[in-house]
C-alpha positions as CSV (number, residue, x, y, z in Angstrom):
1,M,76.6,29.0,16.6
2,Q,75.3,26.8,14.0
3,K,77.8,27.9,11.4
4,L,80.6,27.2,14.0
5,R,79.1,23.8,14.8
6,A,79.2,23.0,11.0
7,A,82.6,24.2,10.5
8,T,83.9,22.1,13.4
9,I,82.1,18.9,12.1
10,S,83.5,19.5,8.7
11,S,86.9,20.0,10.1
12,N,86.6,16.7,12.2
13,T,85.3,14.8,9.1
14,G,88.1,16.0,6.9
15,L,90.8,14.9,9.7
16,I,89.1,11.5,10.0
17,A,89.0,10.9,6.3
18,A,92.7,11.9,6.1
19,L,93.7,9.6,9.0
20,L,91.7,6.6,7.5
21,A,93.3,7.2,4.1
22,L,96.7,7.3,5.9
23,L,95.9,4.1,7.7
24,V,95.0,2.6,4.4
25,L,98.3,3.7,2.8
26,L,100.3,2.5,5.7
27,G,98.5,-1.1,5.4
28,S,99.3,-1.3,1.7
29,M,103.0,-0.3,2.4
30,Q,103.3,-2.6,5.3
31,Y,101.8,-5.3,3.0
32,Y,104.3,-4.6,0.4
33,W,107.2,-4.3,2.8
34,L,106.3,-7.8,4.4
35,G,106.4,-9.3,0.9
36,E,109.8,-7.8,0.3
37,I,111.1,-8.9,3.7
38,S,109.7,-12.5,3.2
39,A,111.5,-12.7,-0.1
40,G,114.7,-11.6,1.4
41,E,114.3,-13.8,4.4
42,R,113.5,-16.8,1.8
43,A,116.8,-16.1,0.0
44,R,118.8,-15.6,3.1
45,M,117.4,-19.1,4.7
46,Q,118.1,-20.8,1.3
47,S,121.6,-19.6,1.3
48,L,122.3,-20.7,4.9
49,V,120.6,-24.0,3.9
50,N,122.9,-24.5,0.8
51,S,125.8,-23.5,2.6
52,G,125.2,-25.7,5.7
53,V,124.6,-28.9,3.8
54,Q,127.8,-28.2,1.8
55,R,129.8,-27.7,4.9
56,L,128.2,-30.7,6.6
57,G,129.2,-32.8,3.7
58,E,132.7,-31.5,3.6
59,D,133.3,-32.1,7.3
60,F,132.1,-35.7,6.9
61,D,134.3,-36.3,4.1
62,L,137.2,-34.7,5.9
63,E,136.8,-37.1,8.7
64,I,136.7,-39.7,6.0
65,A,140.0,-38.6,4.6
66,S,141.6,-38.5,7.9
67,I,140.7,-42.0,8.5
68,F,142.2,-42.9,5.0
69,L,145.4,-41.3,5.8
70,G,145.8,-42.3,9.4
71,L,145.1,-46.0,9.1
72,Q,146.7,-46.7,5.7
73,M,149.6,-49.4,5.9
74,Q,152.8,-49.6,4.4
75,A,153.9,-52.5,2.2
76,T,156.9,-53.1,4.1
77,T,154.7,-53.8,7.2
78,V,152.7,-56.3,5.2
79,R,155.9,-58.1,3.9
80,A,157.6,-58.2,7.3
81,Q,154.4,-58.8,9.2
82,D,155.6,-56.2,11.6
83,W,152.1,-55.5,13.1
84,S,153.6,-53.4,16.0
85,A,154.5,-50.8,13.4
86,Y,150.9,-50.6,12.3
87,A,149.6,-50.6,16.1
88,Q,151.8,-47.6,16.7
89,R,150.3,-46.0,13.7
90,Y,147.0,-46.8,14.9
91,E,147.5,-45.4,18.4
92,H,148.9,-42.3,17.0
93,W,145.7,-41.6,14.7
94,R,143.4,-42.3,17.9
95,A,145.4,-39.6,19.7
96,Y,144.9,-36.9,17.2
97,T,141.6,-37.6,15.5
98,A,138.6,-35.8,16.8
99,H,136.4,-38.9,16.5
100,P,138.3,-42.2,17.2
101,D,135.4,-44.2,18.1
102,L,133.9,-43.6,14.6
103,V,136.1,-46.6,13.3
104,G,134.9,-50.0,14.3
105,D,136.8,-53.0,13.1
106,I,139.9,-52.9,11.0
107,Y,140.7,-55.7,8.5
108,L,143.9,-56.6,6.3
109,V,142.9,-58.0,2.9
110,Q,145.9,-59.9,1.0
111,M,145.5,-60.9,-2.5
112,F,148.1,-63.5,-3.9
113,E,149.1,-64.5,-7.4
114,N,147.2,-67.8,-7.3
115,N,144.0,-65.9,-7.0
116,T,143.4,-66.4,-3.3
117,I,142.5,-63.6,-0.9
118,K,143.4,-63.7,2.8
119,L,141.4,-61.7,5.6
120,M,143.0,-60.8,8.8
121,R,141.3,-58.7,11.7
122,F,143.2,-56.1,13.8
123,H,143.1,-56.9,17.6
124,R,143.4,-53.7,19.4
125,D,144.3,-55.3,22.9
126,T,147.3,-57.1,21.3
127,G,148.2,-54.8,18.5
128,R,148.3,-57.7,16.0
129,F,146.4,-59.0,12.8
130,V,144.9,-62.5,13.2
131,A,143.4,-64.4,10.4
132,D,139.6,-64.4,10.4
133,D,136.5,-65.4,8.4
134,W,134.7,-62.8,6.2
135,P,131.8,-61.3,8.0
136,M,128.4,-61.3,6.3
137,S,128.4,-57.5,6.0
138,M,131.5,-57.8,3.8
139,Q,130.5,-60.6,1.4
140,Q,129.8,-58.2,-1.6
141,L,133.0,-56.5,-0.8
142,R,134.8,-59.9,-0.9
143,Q,133.3,-60.5,-4.3
144,R,134.6,-57.1,-5.5
145,F,138.1,-58.0,-4.4
146,E,137.7,-61.2,-6.4
147,Q,136.7,-59.4,-9.4
148,S,139.3,-56.8,-9.2
149,L,142.2,-59.5,-8.6
150,K,141.5,-60.5,-12.2
151,T,142.4,-57.2,-13.8
152,M,144.6,-55.3,-11.5
153,H,148.2,-54.8,-12.1
154,L,150.9,-52.2,-11.6
155,E,152.1,-49.7,-14.0
156,N,155.0,-47.3,-13.1
157,G,154.1,-47.8,-9.5
158,L,150.5,-47.1,-9.8
159,L,147.3,-49.5,-9.6
160,V,145.4,-49.8,-12.8
161,G,142.6,-52.2,-14.0
162,N,139.3,-52.7,-12.0
163,T,140.6,-51.6,-8.7
164,P,138.2,-51.6,-5.6
165,D,136.7,-48.5,-4.9
166,P,138.0,-46.8,-1.8
167,V,134.4,-46.3,-0.4
168,A,132.2,-49.4,0.3
169,D,129.0,-47.7,1.2
170,D,127.3,-51.0,1.7
171,V,129.4,-52.1,4.9
172,P,130.1,-49.1,5.3
173,A,133.8,-49.0,5.3
174,L,136.9,-47.3,3.7
175,V,139.1,-49.7,1.4
176,I,142.5,-48.3,1.8
177,P,145.3,-49.6,-0.4
178,V,148.7,-50.1,1.3
179,A,151.5,-47.5,0.4
180,Q,154.0,-48.4,-2.1
181,M,152.2,-51.4,-3.1
182,S,154.8,-52.1,-5.7
183,L,157.2,-53.2,-3.0
184,L,154.9,-56.5,-2.4
185,S,156.1,-57.9,-5.7
186,D,159.5,-56.4,-5.9
187,P,161.8,-59.1,-7.4
188,Q,164.7,-57.4,-5.9
189,A,163.4,-58.2,-2.4
190,T,165.2,-61.3,-0.7
191,Y,164.6,-63.3,2.3
192,L,167.4,-63.9,5.0
193,D,167.3,-65.9,8.1
194,S,166.8,-62.7,10.1
195,E,166.0,-59.9,7.9
196,I,164.3,-58.7,4.7
197,V,166.0,-56.4,2.3
198,I,163.8,-54.3,0.2
199,G,165.9,-52.1,-2.5
200,D,168.3,-50.4,-0.3
201,R,166.3,-50.7,2.9
202,T,166.7,-53.5,5.4
203,L,163.9,-54.5,8.0
204,T,165.2,-56.6,10.8
205,R,163.2,-59.6,12.1
206,K,163.7,-62.4,14.4
207,P,165.9,-65.3,13.4
208,C,164.2,-68.1,12.1
209,P,166.7,-70.7,10.8
210,R,164.1,-73.3,10.0
211,C,161.7,-70.9,8.3
212,K,161.2,-71.4,4.5
213,P,160.5,-68.5,2.0
214,R,156.9,-67.8,1.9
215,P,154.8,-66.3,-0.9
216,D,154.1,-62.6,-0.5
217,P,150.8,-60.9,-1.6
218,V,150.8,-59.0,-4.7
219,F,148.2,-56.5,-3.5
220,A,147.0,-55.5,0.0
221,Y,144.3,-53.4,1.4
222,T,143.2,-52.1,4.7
223,V,139.5,-52.0,5.3
224,A,138.5,-49.7,8.1
225,T,134.7,-50.2,9.0
226,F,132.5,-47.7,10.7
227,D,131.0,-48.2,14.2
228,L,127.5,-47.7,13.2
229,P,125.9,-46.8,16.6
230,Y,128.5,-44.1,16.9
231,L,128.1,-43.0,13.2
232,W,124.3,-42.6,13.3
233,Q,123.8,-41.6,17.2
234,H,126.8,-39.3,17.9
235,F,128.9,-38.3,14.9
236,V,126.1,-37.3,12.4
237,P,123.9,-35.8,14.9
238,S,126.9,-33.6,16.1
239,L,127.2,-32.2,12.5
240,V,123.5,-31.6,12.3
241,R,123.5,-29.6,15.6
242,K,126.6,-27.9,14.6
243,Y,125.1,-26.2,11.5
244,F,121.3,-26.5,11.9
245,A,120.5,-26.3,15.6
246,N,118.8,-23.1,17.3
247,G,119.9,-24.0,21.0
248,E,118.6,-27.4,21.8
249,V,115.8,-27.4,18.8
250,L,116.8,-28.5,15.4
251,D,115.5,-25.9,12.7
252,Y,115.5,-28.6,10.1
253,N,114.9,-32.2,9.7
254,L,117.7,-34.2,8.0
255,A,117.7,-37.4,6.2
256,I,120.5,-39.4,4.5
257,V,119.9,-41.9,1.9
258,S,122.0,-44.3,-0.4
259,R,122.5,-43.1,-4.0
260,T,122.8,-46.7,-5.2
261,D,119.5,-47.5,-3.7
262,P,117.4,-44.1,-3.4
263,T,114.8,-46.0,-1.4
264,K,117.1,-47.1,1.3
265,L,116.8,-44.4,4.2
266,L,120.3,-44.6,6.3
267,Y,119.5,-41.9,8.8
268,H,116.6,-39.4,9.9
269,S,116.6,-36.8,12.5
270,N,112.8,-37.0,12.9
271,T,110.9,-40.4,12.6
272,N,107.6,-38.5,12.4
273,T,108.7,-36.7,9.4
274,Y,110.9,-39.3,7.3
275,E,109.0,-42.6,7.6
276,T,110.2,-43.3,4.0
277,A,113.3,-42.0,2.1
278,P,112.7,-38.5,0.6
279,H,113.3,-37.6,-2.9
280,S,113.8,-33.8,-2.4
281,G,114.1,-31.2,0.3
282,D,115.0,-27.5,0.8
283,G,118.7,-28.4,0.5
284,Q,120.8,-31.3,-0.7
285,A,124.4,-32.3,-0.9
286,Y,126.5,-35.6,-1.5
287,M,128.6,-37.1,1.0
288,F,130.8,-40.1,2.0
289,S,133.5,-39.5,-0.8
290,L,137.2,-39.6,-0.6
291,R,138.0,-36.1,-1.9
292,L,141.4,-35.2,-3.0
293,D,141.1,-31.7,-2.1
294,E,140.5,-32.8,1.6
295,I,143.4,-35.2,1.4
296,N,145.6,-32.6,0.2
297,R,144.3,-30.2,2.9
298,L,145.3,-32.8,5.7
299,L,148.8,-33.4,4.0
300,I,149.4,-29.8,3.7
301,D,148.1,-28.8,7.3
302,D,149.6,-31.8,8.8
303,T,146.3,-32.1,10.9
304,L,147.2,-35.6,12.0
305,R,150.7,-34.7,12.8
306,L,152.2,-36.9,10.2
307,S,155.6,-35.6,10.9
308,D,155.4,-37.4,14.3
309,L,155.5,-40.7,12.7
310,N,158.8,-42.7,12.7
311,D,158.5,-43.4,8.8
312,V,159.6,-40.6,7.3
313,G,158.6,-41.5,3.9
314,D,154.9,-41.9,4.7
315,R,153.6,-38.6,2.9
316,Q,155.1,-39.5,-0.3
317,S,154.1,-43.0,-0.2
318,W,150.5,-42.0,0.5
319,R,150.4,-39.7,-2.5
320,I,151.8,-42.5,-4.6
321,A,149.2,-44.9,-3.4
322,I,146.2,-42.5,-4.4
323,G,147.9,-41.3,-7.7
324,P,149.8,-38.2,-8.9
325,S,146.6,-36.0,-9.0
326,A,146.5,-36.0,-5.3
327,T,149.4,-33.8,-5.3
328,S,147.5,-31.1,-7.1
329,S,145.7,-28.8,-4.8
330,S,143.6,-27.3,-7.5
331,T,141.5,-30.5,-8.0
332,A,138.5,-31.2,-5.8
333,S,137.3,-34.2,-7.6
334,A,136.6,-37.6,-5.7
335,I,138.4,-40.8,-6.0
336,T,135.4,-42.8,-5.4
337,G,133.7,-44.8,-8.1
338,Y,130.6,-42.4,-7.5
339,E,131.2,-38.8,-8.4
340,G,130.4,-36.6,-5.4
341,G,129.7,-39.3,-2.7
342,R,127.8,-42.4,-2.1
343,W,125.3,-40.9,0.1
344,Q,122.8,-38.0,-0.3
345,L,121.7,-35.7,2.4
346,F,118.1,-34.0,2.2
347,L,117.4,-31.1,4.4
348,T,113.8,-30.0,5.0
349,H,112.6,-27.2,7.2
350,R,110.6,-28.4,10.3
351,A,107.6,-26.3,9.0
352,G,107.6,-28.6,5.9
353,S,109.5,-26.5,3.6
354,L,111.2,-23.2,3.5
355,E,108.2,-21.9,1.5
356,A,105.9,-22.9,4.5
357,A,108.4,-21.5,7.0
358,V,108.5,-18.2,5.3
359,A,104.9,-18.1,4.6
360,Q,104.2,-18.8,8.3
361,L,106.5,-16.0,9.2
362,Q,105.0,-13.8,6.8
363,L,101.5,-14.6,8.3
364,K,102.7,-13.9,11.6
365,N,104.2,-10.7,10.7
366,M,101.0,-9.7,8.9
367,L,98.8,-10.7,11.8
368,V,101.0,-8.5,14.2
369,S,100.9,-5.6,11.8
370,S,97.3,-6.0,11.1
371,V,96.6,-6.0,14.9
372,I,98.7,-2.9,15.2
373,L,96.8,-1.2,12.4
374,T,93.6,-2.3,13.9
375,L,94.4,-0.9,17.1
376,L,95.5,2.2,15.4
377,G,92.1,2.5,13.6
378,M,90.2,1.5,16.7
379,S,92.1,4.3,18.5
380,I,91.2,6.7,15.8
381,V,87.6,5.7,16.1
382,L,87.6,6.0,19.9
383,M,89.2,9.2,19.7
384,V,86.5,10.6,17.1
385,R,83.7,9.0,19.1
386,S,85.2,10.6,22.4
387,S,85.7,13.7,20.7
388,R,82.2,13.8,19.2
389,R,80.6,12.8,22.5
390,A,82.6,15.4,24.4
391,Q,81.4,18.0,21.7
392,R,77.8,16.6,22.1
393,L,78.0,16.7,26.0
394,A,79.4,20.2,26.0
395,Q,76.6,21.2,23.4
396,Q,74.0,19.6,25.6
397,K,75.4,21.3,28.7
398,M,75.3,24.5,27.0
399,E,71.7,23.9,25.8
400,F,71.0,22.7,29.4
401,V,72.4,26.0,30.8
402,A,70.4,28.1,28.4
403,A,67.2,25.9,29.0
404,I,67.7,26.2,32.8
405,S,68.4,29.8,32.5
406,H,65.2,30.3,30.4
407,E,63.2,28.0,32.7
408,L,64.4,29.8,35.9
409,R,64.1,33.2,34.5
410,T,60.3,32.8,33.7
411,P,59.1,31.7,37.1
412,L,61.4,34.0,38.8
413,A,60.3,36.9,36.7
414,V,56.5,36.1,37.5
415,I,57.3,35.6,41.1
416,C,59.3,39.0,41.5
417,S,56.6,41.0,39.4
418,A,53.8,39.4,41.6
419,G,55.7,40.2,44.9
420,E,56.4,43.6,43.6
421,N,52.9,44.2,43.0
422,L,51.9,42.8,46.4
423,A,54.6,44.8,48.1
424,D,53.6,48.2,46.3
425,G,49.9,47.8,47.2
426,V,48.7,47.6,43.7
427,V,46.4,44.5,44.6
428,P,44.2,45.7,47.5
429,D,41.5,43.2,46.8
430,P,42.0,40.0,49.0
431,A,40.6,37.7,46.2
432,R,43.2,39.0,43.7
433,A,45.9,38.7,46.3
434,R,45.1,35.1,46.9
435,Q,45.5,34.5,43.1
436,Y,48.8,36.3,43.3
437,G,49.7,34.0,46.2
438,A,48.7,31.0,44.1
439,V,50.8,32.0,41.2
440,I,53.8,32.7,43.3
441,H,53.4,29.2,44.9
442,S,53.0,27.5,41.5
443,E,56.0,29.1,40.0
444,G,58.0,28.3,43.1
445,R,56.9,24.7,43.0
446,R,57.9,24.6,39.3
447,L,61.5,26.2,40.5
448,A,61.7,23.6,43.1
449,E,61.1,20.9,40.5
450,M,63.8,22.0,38.3
451,V,66.2,22.0,41.3
452,D,65.3,18.6,42.3
453,Q,65.9,17.4,38.7
454,A,69.2,19.1,38.6
455,L,70.2,17.6,42.0
456,E,69.0,14.3,41.0
457,F,70.8,14.2,37.7
458,A,74.0,15.2,39.5
459,G,73.7,12.4,41.9
460,V,73.2,9.9,39.1
461,Q,76.2,11.2,37.2
462,S,78.5,11.1,40.3
463,G,77.9,7.2,40.5
464,R,77.1,7.2,44.2
465,K,73.4,7.2,43.8
466,S,71.9,4.4,45.8
467,Y,68.4,2.9,46.2
468,V,66.9,1.5,49.4
469,L,64.5,-1.2,48.3
470,R,61.7,-2.9,50.1
471,P,58.5,-4.6,49.2
472,L,55.9,-2.3,47.9
473,G,52.5,-2.4,46.4
474,V,52.2,-0.8,42.8
475,R,48.9,0.7,43.6
476,D,50.2,2.9,46.4
477,L,53.2,3.9,44.4
478,V,51.1,5.1,41.4
479,Q,48.5,6.9,43.5
480,R,51.4,8.7,45.4
481,A,52.8,9.9,42.0
482,I,49.2,11.0,40.8
483,N,48.7,13.0,44.2
484,A,52.0,14.7,43.7
485,C,51.2,16.0,40.3
486,Q,47.6,17.2,41.4
487,A,48.7,20.9,40.8
488,Q,49.6,20.2,37.2
489,I,46.5,18.1,36.7
490,H,44.2,20.7,38.1
491,D,45.9,23.4,36.1
492,A,45.7,21.5,32.8
493,D,42.3,20.2,33.6
494,V,43.6,16.7,32.7
495,Q,41.5,13.6,33.2
496,I,43.4,10.6,34.7
497,D,42.2,7.3,33.7
498,L,43.8,4.7,36.3
499,R,43.2,0.9,35.7
500,V,45.1,-1.1,38.4
501,P,43.7,-4.7,38.9
502,D,43.5,-6.2,42.4
503,N,45.8,-8.9,43.9
504,L,48.9,-7.6,42.2
505,P,52.4,-9.0,43.5
506,L,54.6,-6.7,45.3
507,I,57.7,-5.1,43.8
508,M,61.1,-4.4,45.5
509,A,61.3,-0.6,45.2
510,D,62.6,2.8,46.9
511,P,59.3,4.6,47.3
512,V,60.7,8.1,46.9
513,E,62.8,7.4,43.8
514,L,60.3,5.4,41.8
515,T,57.7,7.7,42.7
516,R,59.8,10.6,41.2
517,A,60.2,8.4,37.9
518,L,56.4,8.0,37.8
519,Q,55.8,11.7,38.4
520,N,58.1,12.6,35.4
521,L,56.3,10.5,33.0
522,I,52.9,11.7,34.3
523,R,54.1,15.4,34.0
524,N,55.3,14.7,30.5
525,A,52.2,13.2,29.4
526,I,50.2,16.1,30.7
527,K,52.7,18.6,29.0
528,Y,52.7,16.8,25.7
529,G,49.1,15.4,26.0
530,G,47.5,17.7,23.4
531,E,44.0,19.0,23.4
532,R,42.2,15.8,24.6
533,R,43.2,16.4,28.1
534,W,43.6,12.8,28.9
535,V,46.2,10.5,30.6
536,G,46.0,6.8,30.8
537,I,47.7,4.7,33.4
538,Q,47.5,1.0,33.3
539,V,49.2,-1.6,35.5
540,Q,49.3,-5.3,34.6
541,P,51.3,-8.3,35.5
542,Q,53.1,-10.4,32.7
543,V,55.5,-13.2,32.3
544,G,58.4,-13.0,29.7
545,A,61.9,-14.2,29.2
546,R,62.9,-11.9,32.1
547,G,60.6,-13.7,34.6
548,S,57.5,-12.2,36.3
549,E,57.4,-8.5,35.7
550,L,54.7,-5.8,36.4
551,S,54.2,-3.1,33.6
552,I,53.1,0.4,34.4
553,S,52.1,2.2,31.2
554,I,51.5,6.0,30.9
555,H,49.5,6.9,27.8
556,D,48.9,10.3,26.1
557,T,47.3,11.4,22.9
558,G,49.5,14.4,22.2
559,M,51.9,15.2,19.3
560,G,53.9,11.9,19.6
561,I,57.6,11.5,18.8
562,A,59.3,11.3,15.6
563,P,61.0,7.9,14.8
564,E,64.5,9.5,14.5
565,D,64.1,11.0,18.1
566,I,63.0,7.9,19.9
567,A,66.6,6.6,20.1
568,H,67.7,9.6,21.7
569,I,64.9,10.7,24.0
570,F,66.4,9.0,27.1
571,E,69.6,10.9,26.7
572,P,70.6,13.8,29.1
573,F,69.7,17.2,27.7
574,Y,68.0,15.9,24.6
575,R,64.7,17.6,23.6
576,S,63.0,16.7,20.3
577,R,62.6,19.4,17.5
578,E,58.9,19.2,17.8
579,A,59.1,20.1,21.6
580,V,61.4,22.9,20.9
581,A,59.4,24.1,17.9
582,A,56.2,24.2,20.1
583,Q,57.9,26.2,22.7
584,I,57.2,23.6,25.4
585,H,59.3,24.2,28.5
586,G,61.7,21.6,29.8
587,S,65.2,20.9,30.6
588,G,65.6,17.4,28.9
589,L,66.5,15.6,32.1
590,G,63.4,14.0,33.0
591,L,63.4,10.9,30.9
592,S,67.0,10.3,31.5
593,L,66.4,10.3,35.1
594,V,63.6,7.9,34.7
595,R,65.8,5.4,32.8
596,H,68.5,5.6,35.7
597,I,65.8,5.0,38.4
598,V,64.1,2.2,36.7
599,E,67.5,0.6,35.6
600,G,68.5,0.9,39.3
601,H,65.5,-1.1,40.4
602,G,66.5,-4.0,37.9
603,G,63.9,-3.0,35.3
604,R,63.6,-1.3,32.1
605,V,61.5,1.5,30.4
606,T,60.3,1.4,26.7
607,V,58.5,3.8,24.6
608,A,56.0,3.4,21.6
609,S,54.7,6.4,19.8
610,T,52.9,7.5,16.6
611,P,53.4,11.0,15.5
612,G,50.3,12.9,15.9
613,Q,48.6,10.1,17.8
614,G,50.4,10.0,21.1
615,S,52.9,8.0,23.1
616,V,53.1,5.2,25.5
617,F,55.7,4.9,28.3
618,T,56.0,1.7,30.0
619,I,57.9,0.6,32.9
620,L,58.9,-2.8,33.5
621,L,59.6,-3.8,37.0
622,P,60.6,-7.4,38.4
623,C,58.0,-8.5,40.9
624,L,58.0,-10.8,43.9
625,S,56.4,-14.1,43.4
626,Y,53.2,-14.8,45.1
627,D,55.1,-17.1,47.6
628,G,56.9,-14.1,48.8
629,R,60.3,-14.7,47.3
630,Q,62.4,-11.8,46.3
631,P,63.8,-11.6,42.6
632,A,67.3,-10.8,42.0
633,V,67.1,-7.0,41.9
634,K,70.4,-5.1,41.8
635,P,70.3,-1.5,43.4
636,A,72.4,1.0,41.6
């Protein structure tokens, strides 16, 4: 039996070690996999950020290109002052563009040979250009026009010199040269009373017999300004949501700064994050440039339905206006003065950075996996503990059955033997017959006690055990327990030293059950008391952290209990090695029942023992205060 138990324990230990090793291996592999997944996620997110910011900048520049092409004016329109033609072009552009409200005011800048510059503003309601003063936001642009006029000239139909940049980021606006600008100063163009002849083309105008020939501008530009509220509150946020929104929540914070003045913050999607202009981010791109590839794309795809315009020469004239390189689809350079765009876009993850976001994700995954592995480990531990507990309980039950069988067999054998002798007439002497009767009575009482303990333990284990509590005096309970043990006291010739002071407070107790607990302790003291044949019982009140209590201590001077056994003596079926070696009869249920009964009365039981000198078992019960109030006692 012992070899089988040792083999079982060894097998279980090996299984536990293997499971724990496997758990550690899984944890290591999980940590490695999470690191690899985090690195891959970081690369994937960075790729999405890079492609997103590039596409956002391209979409912005594509809209810029559509404004440039859609709102460009013909040189013939400037010479003829035929504003209805431009009004038609403007309405056509609004009909086919996705963001017509992006453009605010439109101006016409005319530059004359006498170094004068004239500004006219387009009125949408009348469809005409009317002379206007330069607004404050365009003063720097005016100065650039004045500087450009000093060096600009035409060579082979193209503008050369210090020409104005098509992108004015300080306004912000687009500066669009008129198409076929060479016609503005064409010497072959002549004035008639009712028409203008330019080359082989004739434009009719209203007769003006008294009109004198007026000077024509040598250069002209259309300036399309942006509607700033629409730009920052609608257009840019729509692009941000298109590429970086997860439902209604932005995954990233976006900021746009000026490249000419990096400290100037033009736009931010989160004021809590960008109080000042950032210098870096998880992704960045340039925007607000007039890109030749976008212009070619619009010309080739006919996005603005240019073929619907009346002037069939528009496409070619636009190509001439921006230079021969615009006809090459292979180029992707910008024709702004700032390569790549006048504004810079910075994108930062809302967690602070991509590294922080990936670290948070990795931490979450690590916590989840750690919790899972911890639960697995706890499951293994609980499974092992349950298995060992089941084995221990099974072993204890087997030992209980063996002990009960042995305990029952001995008194039954004595009773049967005495009864047989009496029945066979072997004991004719009445005195000896009375002795036989006393033996039968003693062994029968012993059997009854074992049966009572077994039934009591079954009731406790079923969870249906209840106690009927009522106020009682401790002296009566202790005396009742001593009286119930008189037979054992007499047979063992034990001296009972009882010390109970007067005027003790009452306790709430079930008299039958608490008497049974005291009986078990007194019988154990008698059984294990040794050769001195003395049992001390002392009752005294005390006050501690748990309030007012009464302690009932049972002392013996026997073999004592080993320190390693003290932690287990209140467990069911447990018997110390010394008791087994001394062949002292018992089932191992007495102390377990004592603990259940005392705890059912709201008390506790303690033990102090010195091997070879004896033991002291103490029952501590809450007592009623002297004013008669009942303490909080929970029946089991």
